[in-house]
DRENDO-1510 file (C-alpha; in Angstrom, 1 decimal, always signed):
<recs>
REC; n; res; u; v; w
REC; 1; MET; +7.1; +12.9; -107.8 .
REC; 2; ILE; +6.2; +15.2; -104.9 .
REC; 3; GLU; +8.6; +14.6; -102.1 .
REC; 4; PRO; +7.5; +14.8; -98.4 .
REC; 5; GLU; +9.0; +17.6; -96.4 .
REC; 6; VAL; +9.7; +15.1; -93.6 .
REC; 7; SER; +9.5; +11.3; -93.9 .
REC; 8; GLY; +10.7; +8.0; -92.7 .
REC; 9; PRO; +12.2; +7.5; -89.3 .
REC; 10; THR; +12.4; +11.2; -88.6 .
REC; 11; LEU; +8.6; +11.6; -89.2 .
REC; 12; ALA; +7.8; +8.5; -87.2 .
REC; 13; ALA; +9.9; +9.8; -84.3 .
REC; 14; GLU; +8.0; +13.2; -84.5 .
REC; 15; ILE; +4.7; +11.4; -84.3 .
REC; 16; ARG; +5.7; +9.3; -81.3 .
REC; 17; ALA; +7.0; +12.4; -79.5 .
REC; 18; GLY; +3.9; +14.5; -80.1 .
REC; 19; GLY; +3.6; +18.3; -79.6 .
REC; 20; SER; +5.7; +20.8; -77.8 .
REC; 21; GLY; +3.7; +20.8; -74.6 .
REC; 22; PRO; +1.5; +18.6; -72.5 .
REC; 23; LEU; -1.7; +20.0; -74.0 .
REC; 24; ALA; -0.6; +20.3; -77.6 .
REC; 25; THR; -2.3; +18.5; -80.4 .
REC; 26; SER; -0.4; +18.0; -83.7 .
REC; 27; LEU; -1.4; +17.1; -87.2 .
REC; 28; TRP; +0.6; +15.7; -90.1 .
REC; 29; ARG; -0.7; +15.3; -93.6 .
REC; 30; LEU; +0.2; +12.1; -95.3 .
REC; 31; GLY; -1.0; +12.8; -98.9 .
REC; 32; GLN; -4.4; +12.4; -100.6 .
REC; 33; SER; -6.8; +12.4; -97.6 .
REC; 34; GLY; -4.4; +10.8; -95.1 .
REC; 35; VAL; -3.6; +12.5; -91.7 .
REC; 36; VAL; -2.1; +11.6; -88.4 .
REC; 37; LEU; -3.5; +13.4; -85.3 .
REC; 38; ARG; -1.4; +13.3; -82.1 .
REC; 39; PHE; -3.6; +14.3; -79.1 .
REC; 40; PRO; -1.9; +14.5; -75.7 .
REC; 41; GLY; -3.3; +11.1; -74.8 .
REC; 42; ALA; -4.0; +9.4; -78.1 .
REC; 43; THR; -2.8; +9.0; -81.7 .
REC; 44; VAL; -5.2; +8.7; -84.6 .
REC; 45; VAL; -4.6; +8.0; -88.3 .
REC; 46; ILE; -7.4; +8.8; -90.8 .
REC; 47; ASP; -7.5; +7.5; -94.4 .
REC; 48; ALA; -3.8; +6.7; -94.7 .
REC; 49; TYR; -2.9; +5.7; -98.3 .
REC; 50; LEU; +0.7; +4.6; -97.9 .
REC; 51; SER; +1.0; +1.9; -100.5 .
REC; 52; ASN; +0.8; +1.6; -104.3 .
REC; 53; HIS; -2.3; -0.7; -104.1 .
REC; 54; CYS; -4.5; +1.4; -106.4 .
REC; 55; GLU; -1.8; +1.2; -109.2 .
REC; 56; ALA; -1.4; -2.5; -108.6 .
REC; 57; VAL; -5.0; -3.5; -108.9 .
REC; 58; LEU; -6.7; -0.9; -111.1 .
REC; 59; GLY; -5.9; -1.4; -114.8 .
REC; 60; ASP; -6.9; +0.5; -117.9 .
REC; 61; PRO; -8.5; +3.0; -118.3 .
REC; 62; PHE; -7.4; +4.0; -114.8 .
REC; 63; ASP; -4.0; +5.5; -114.1 .
REC; 64; HIS; -3.3; +5.4; -110.3 .
REC; 65; ARG; +0.4; +6.1; -110.2 .
REC; 66; ARG; +1.3; +8.1; -107.1 .
REC; 67; LEU; +2.1; +11.8; -107.6 .
REC; 68; THR; +3.2; +12.1; -103.9 .
REC; 69; ARG; +5.7; +9.7; -102.4 .
REC; 70; SER; +4.5; +7.9; -99.3 .
REC; 71; PRO; +6.1; +9.6; -96.2 .
REC; 72; LEU; +5.9; +6.5; -94.0 .
REC; 73; ASP; +6.1; +2.8; -94.1 .
REC; 74; PRO; +2.9; +1.8; -92.2 .
REC; 75; VAL; +5.1; -0.5; -89.9 .
REC; 76; ASP; +6.4; +2.8; -88.4 .
REC; 77; LEU; +2.9; +3.7; -87.2 .
REC; 78; ASP; +3.0; +1.5; -84.1 .
REC; 79; THR; +1.6; +3.6; -81.3 .
REC; 80; LEU; -1.9; +4.2; -82.6 .
REC; 81; THR; -5.0; +4.4; -80.5 .
REC; 82; LEU; -7.5; +4.6; -83.4 .
REC; 83; VAL; -7.6; +4.1; -87.1 .
REC; 84; ILE; -10.4; +5.7; -89.0 .
REC; 85; CYS; -11.4; +4.8; -92.6 .
REC; 86; SER; -13.9; +7.4; -93.8 .
REC; 87; HIS; -15.3; +5.0; -96.4 .
REC; 88; ASP; -14.5; +1.9; -98.4 .
REC; 89; HIS; -12.6; +3.3; -101.4 .
REC; 90; LEU; -9.1; +2.0; -101.9 .
REC; 91; ASP; -7.4; +5.4; -101.4 .
REC; 92; HIS; -9.2; +5.8; -98.1 .
REC; 93; LEU; -9.3; +2.2; -96.9 .
REC; 94; ASP; -6.0; +1.0; -98.3 .
REC; 95; PRO; -5.8; -2.8; -97.7 .
REC; 96; PRO; -2.0; -3.2; -97.4 .
REC; 97; THR; -1.8; -0.2; -95.0 .
REC; 98; VAL; -4.9; -1.1; -92.9 .
REC; 99; ARG; -3.7; -4.8; -92.6 .
REC; 100; THR; -0.3; -3.7; -91.4 .
REC; 101; LEU; -1.8; -1.2; -88.9 .
REC; 102; ALA; -4.0; -4.0; -87.5 .
REC; 103; ARG; -0.9; -6.2; -86.9 .
REC; 104; ASN; +1.4; -3.5; -85.5 .
REC; 105; ASN; -1.1; -1.8; -83.2 .
REC; 106; PRO; -2.7; -4.6; -81.1 .
REC; 107; VAL; -4.5; -2.3; -78.7 .
REC; 108; ALA; -5.9; +0.1; -81.4 .
REC; 109; SER; -9.4; +0.1; -82.6 .
REC; 110; VAL; -10.6; +0.8; -86.1 .
REC; 111; ALA; -13.7; +3.0; -87.0 .
REC; 112; ALA; -15.5; +2.9; -90.3 .
REC; 113; PRO; -19.0; +2.9; -91.8 .
REC; 114; ARG; -20.9; -0.3; -91.1 .
REC; 115; ALA; -20.7; -1.1; -94.8 .
REC; 116; ALA; -16.9; -1.5; -94.5 .
REC; 117; ALA; -16.9; -3.8; -91.4 .
REC; 118; SER; -16.5; -7.1; -93.3 .
REC; 119; THR; -13.6; -5.7; -95.2 .
REC; 120; LEU; -11.8; -4.7; -92.0 .
REC; 121; ARG; -12.3; -8.1; -90.5 .
REC; 122; GLU; -10.8; -9.7; -93.7 .
REC; 123; LEU; -7.8; -7.4; -93.1 .
REC; 124; GLY; -7.1; -8.8; -89.6 .
REC; 125; TRP; -9.2; -6.6; -87.3 .
REC; 126; ALA; -11.0; -8.8; -84.7 .
REC; 127; ASP; -14.7; -8.1; -84.1 .
REC; 128; GLU; -14.0; -6.5; -80.7 .
REC; 129; ARG; -11.6; -3.9; -82.3 .
REC; 130; VAL; -14.1; -2.8; -85.1 .
REC; 131; LEU; -16.2; +0.2; -84.3 .
REC; 132; THR; -19.0; +0.7; -86.8 .
REC; 133; PHE; -20.6; +4.0; -87.5 .
REC; 134; ASP; -23.5; +5.6; -89.3 .
REC; 135; ASP; -25.0; +9.1; -89.5 .
REC; 136; GLY; -25.3; +10.6; -86.0 .
REC; 137; VAL; -23.4; +7.8; -84.2 .
REC; 138; VAL; -21.1; +9.0; -81.4 .
REC; 139; VAL; -18.6; +6.7; -79.6 .
REC; 140; GLU; -16.2; +7.3; -76.7 .
REC; 141; THR; -13.0; +5.4; -77.2 .
REC; 142; GLY; -9.4; +5.8; -76.0 .
REC; 143; GLY; -10.1; +9.1; -74.3 .
REC; 144; LEU; -11.6; +10.5; -77.5 .
REC; 145; ARG; -15.1; +11.4; -78.6 .
REC; 146; VAL; -15.7; +10.2; -82.2 .
REC; 147; SER; -18.8; +11.2; -84.1 .
REC; 148; ALA; -19.9; +10.6; -87.7 .
REC; 149; PHE; -22.3; +12.2; -90.1 .
REC; 150; ALA; -23.5; +11.4; -93.6 .
REC; 151; VAL; -21.9; +13.2; -96.5 .
REC; 152; PRO; -22.9; +13.2; -100.2 .
REC; 153; HIS; -20.4; +11.7; -102.7 .
REC; 154; ASP; -22.1; +12.7; -105.0 .
REC; 155; GLU; -25.4; +11.7; -103.2 .
REC; 156; PHE; -26.4; +10.7; -99.8 .
REC; 157; ASP; -26.2; +7.0; -100.6 .
REC; 158; GLU; -27.9; +4.7; -98.1 .
REC; 159; GLY; -28.2; +0.9; -98.1 .
REC; 160; ILE; -29.1; -1.8; -95.7 .
REC; 161; ASP; -25.8; -1.1; -93.9 .
REC; 162; GLY; -26.5; +2.6; -93.6 .
REC; 163; HIS; -24.6; +5.5; -95.2 .
REC; 164; PRO; -21.3; +4.3; -96.8 .
REC; 165; TYR; -19.8; +7.8; -97.0 .
REC; 166; LEU; -19.2; +9.6; -93.6 .
REC; 167; GLY; -17.6; +12.7; -92.3 .
REC; 168; TRP; -15.9; +12.5; -88.9 .
REC; 169; VAL; -15.2; +14.7; -85.9 .
REC; 170; VAL; -12.5; +13.6; -83.4 .
REC; 171; SER; -12.1; +15.4; -80.1 .
REC; 172; ASP; -10.2; +15.0; -76.9 .
REC; 173; GLY; -12.5; +17.5; -75.1 .
REC; 174; HIS; -10.2; +20.4; -75.9 .
REC; 175; THR; -9.4; +20.2; -79.7 .
REC; 176; SER; -11.8; +19.0; -82.4 .
REC; 177; VAL; -10.8; +18.0; -85.9 .
REC; 178; ALA; -13.3; +17.3; -88.7 .
REC; 179; HIS; -12.4; +15.1; -91.7 .
REC; 180; LEU; -14.8; +15.0; -94.6 .
REC; 181; GLY; -13.3; +12.0; -96.5 .
REC; 182; ASP; -14.9; +12.3; -99.9 .
REC; 183; ALA; -17.8; +14.8; -99.9 .
REC; 184; ARG; -19.7; +17.6; -101.5 .
REC; 185; SER; -21.3; +20.4; -99.5 .
REC; 186; HIS; -24.9; +20.3; -98.3 .
REC; 187; PRO; -26.8; +22.1; -95.5 .
REC; 188; ARG; -26.7; +18.8; -93.5 .
REC; 189; VAL; -22.9; +18.8; -93.6 .
REC; 190; VAL; -22.7; +22.5; -92.6 .
REC; 191; ALA; -25.1; +21.9; -89.7 .
REC; 192; ALA; -23.0; +18.9; -88.4 .
REC; 193; LEU; -19.8; +20.9; -88.6 .
REC; 194; ARG; -21.3; +24.0; -86.9 .
REC; 195; ALA; -22.7; +21.8; -84.1 .
REC; 196; ALA; -19.2; +20.4; -83.5 .
REC; 197; SER; -17.4; +23.8; -83.1 .
REC; 198; VAL; -14.5; +22.6; -85.2 .
REC; 199; ASP; -11.0; +23.8; -84.7 .
REC; 200; VAL; -9.6; +22.2; -87.9 .
REC; 201; LEU; -11.6; +21.3; -91.0 .
REC; 202; LEU; -9.9; +18.9; -93.4 .
REC; 203; VAL; -11.7; +19.2; -96.8 .
REC; 204; PRO; -11.3; +17.7; -100.3 .
REC; 205; ILE; -10.8; +20.2; -103.1 .
REC; 206; ASN; -10.3; +18.0; -106.2 .
REC; 207; GLY; -13.8; +18.8; -107.5 .
REC; 208; ARG; -15.5; +16.9; -110.4 .
REC; 209; SER; -15.9; +16.9; -114.1 .
REC; 210; ARG; -18.0; +15.1; -116.8 .
REC; 211; GLU; -15.0; +13.2; -118.0 .
REC; 212; ARG; -14.2; +11.9; -114.5 .
REC; 213; ALA; -17.9; +11.1; -113.9 .
REC; 214; ALA; -17.9; +9.1; -117.1 .
REC; 215; MET; -15.0; +7.0; -115.7 .
REC; 216; GLY; -16.9; +6.3; -112.5 .
REC; 217; PHE; -15.3; +8.9; -110.2 .
REC; 218; ALA; -17.8; +10.4; -107.8 .
REC; 219; GLY; -17.4; +14.1; -107.3 .
REC; 220; ASN; -16.1; +16.2; -104.4 .
REC; 221; LEU; -16.0; +19.8; -103.4 .
REC; 222; ASP; -14.1; +22.0; -105.7 .
REC; 223; ALA; -11.7; +24.6; -104.3 .
REC; 224; VAL; -14.1; +27.5; -104.3 .
REC; 225; GLU; -16.8; +25.3; -102.7 .
REC; 226; ALA; -14.4; +24.2; -100.0 .
REC; 227; VAL; -13.6; +27.8; -99.1 .
REC; 228; GLN; -17.3; +28.6; -98.8 .
REC; 229; LEU; -17.9; +25.4; -96.7 .
REC; 230; GLY; -15.1; +26.5; -94.3 .
REC; 231; LEU; -16.7; +29.9; -93.9 .
REC; 232; ASN; -20.2; +28.4; -93.5 .
REC; 233; ALA; -19.1; +25.8; -91.0 .
REC; 234; GLY; -17.3; +28.4; -88.8 .
REC; 235; ALA; -14.1; +26.4; -88.8 .
REC; 236; ALA; -11.2; +28.0; -87.0 .
REC; 237; LEU; -8.8; +26.7; -89.6 .
REC; 238; THR; -9.4; +25.0; -92.9 .
REC; 239; VAL; -6.8; +22.6; -94.5 .
REC; 240; PRO; -7.2; +21.5; -98.2 .
REC; 241; MET; -6.9; +17.8; -99.0 .
REC; 242; HIS; -7.2; +15.3; -101.8 .
REC; 243; TYR; -5.3; +17.2; -104.6 .
REC; 244; ASP; -1.9; +15.6; -104.8 .
REC; 245; MET; -2.1; +11.8; -105.5 .
REC; 246; PHE; -3.6; +10.8; -108.8 .
REC; 247; ALA; -3.3; +12.9; -111.9 .
REC; 248; GLN; -6.5; +11.3; -113.4 .
REC; 249; ASN; -8.7; +12.5; -110.5 .
REC; 250; ILE; -7.6; +16.0; -109.7 .
REC; 251; ASP; -8.0; +19.6; -110.9 .
REC; 252; PRO; -4.4; +20.7; -111.5 .
REC; 253; GLY; -5.2; +24.2; -110.6 .
REC; 254; ALA; -7.2; +23.4; -107.5 .
REC; 255; LEU; -4.6; +24.4; -104.9 .
REC; 256; ASP; -3.9; +27.8; -106.4 .
REC; 257; THR; -7.6; +28.4; -106.7 .
REC; 258; PHE; -8.2; +27.4; -103.1 .
REC; 259; GLU; -5.4; +29.8; -101.9 .
REC; 260; SER; -6.7; +32.7; -103.9 .
REC; 261; ALA; -10.3; +32.2; -102.9 .
REC; 262; ALA; -9.4; +31.7; -99.3 .
REC; 263; ALA; -7.4; +35.0; -99.3 .
REC; 264; ALA; -10.2; +36.9; -101.0 .
REC; 265; ALA; -12.9; +35.6; -98.6 .
REC; 266; GLY; -10.8; +36.0; -95.4 .
REC; 267; LEU; -10.9; +32.3; -94.6 .
REC; 268; VAL; -8.2; +31.2; -92.2 .
REC; 269; SER; -6.5; +28.3; -93.9 .
REC; 270; VAL; -3.1; +26.6; -94.3 .
REC; 271; VAL; -1.7; +24.6; -97.1 .
REC; 272; LEU; +0.2; +21.8; -95.4 .
REC; 273; PRO; +3.1; +20.0; -97.2 .
REC; 274; VAL; +3.2; +16.3; -96.7 .
REC; 275; GLY; +5.2; +15.4; -93.6 .
REC; 276; ARG; +5.2; +18.9; -92.0 .
REC; 277; ARG; +3.8; +19.1; -88.5 .
REC; 278; LEU; +0.9; +21.6; -87.7 .
REC; 279; GLU; +0.5; +22.3; -84.0 .
REC; 280; ILE; -3.2; +23.1; -83.3 .
REC; 281; ALA; -4.2; +25.8; -80.9 .
REC; 282; ARG; -6.0; +24.3; -77.9 .
REC; 283; GLY; -9.7; +24.7; -78.2 .
REC; 284; ARG; -11.6; +27.9; -78.7 .
</recs>
């Protein structure tokens, strides 16, 4: 079991306190694709997987025991402005976590693809608190500008409710953070990221394989592709994600490969242990 560097009440207190100055934005990685963003005037959580729900509901042949211990009880995230679920997979829209966040953050909104709206309502989010997105949608909420763009996982799926897999950019007008959820690269993704002038890019690196595809796991960027995307997108800082939760759906060497490829390519990146605060430089 991978232990968080900071966890529990200590981490919750850090999140409530925010950065070291009035204009500082901070980021904490929660494991898998989960992050907390603390802007000067707003707190955002994205894709928080803080339960053991996947292990509880997915039986053989799946093995979804956690590799990384949850750094927080979701009841401790009680000052949120916005909850984002990049798409409706259980490790990105975690029902026990999302239900608790709805109850403990009565003034927060939740943002997700339109295809996930009914799930969020079932988990206790009233209609007026649910913000639905599709490719190209931009919403101003809580002092933030939130935009979404379609990403392929493995393909650009599109149904009657729009694109179920979205990438996200969250900005307070000074600092912009992009989160790709589950995604592979594509010129459309690069264009969306370049247009956003991203300060921090959060990118999956667990890749794909025939064996995982046969089990129904859709593919993501691998470590080398993630480095190239960071370069192509012009991100000021790239942070690898989605490599530390389920042994059945990772490449064990992904993180080492990412670090080596980033160093060789001159990509500015940081590997962020779960629970450690990253203070983000203000804008570019």
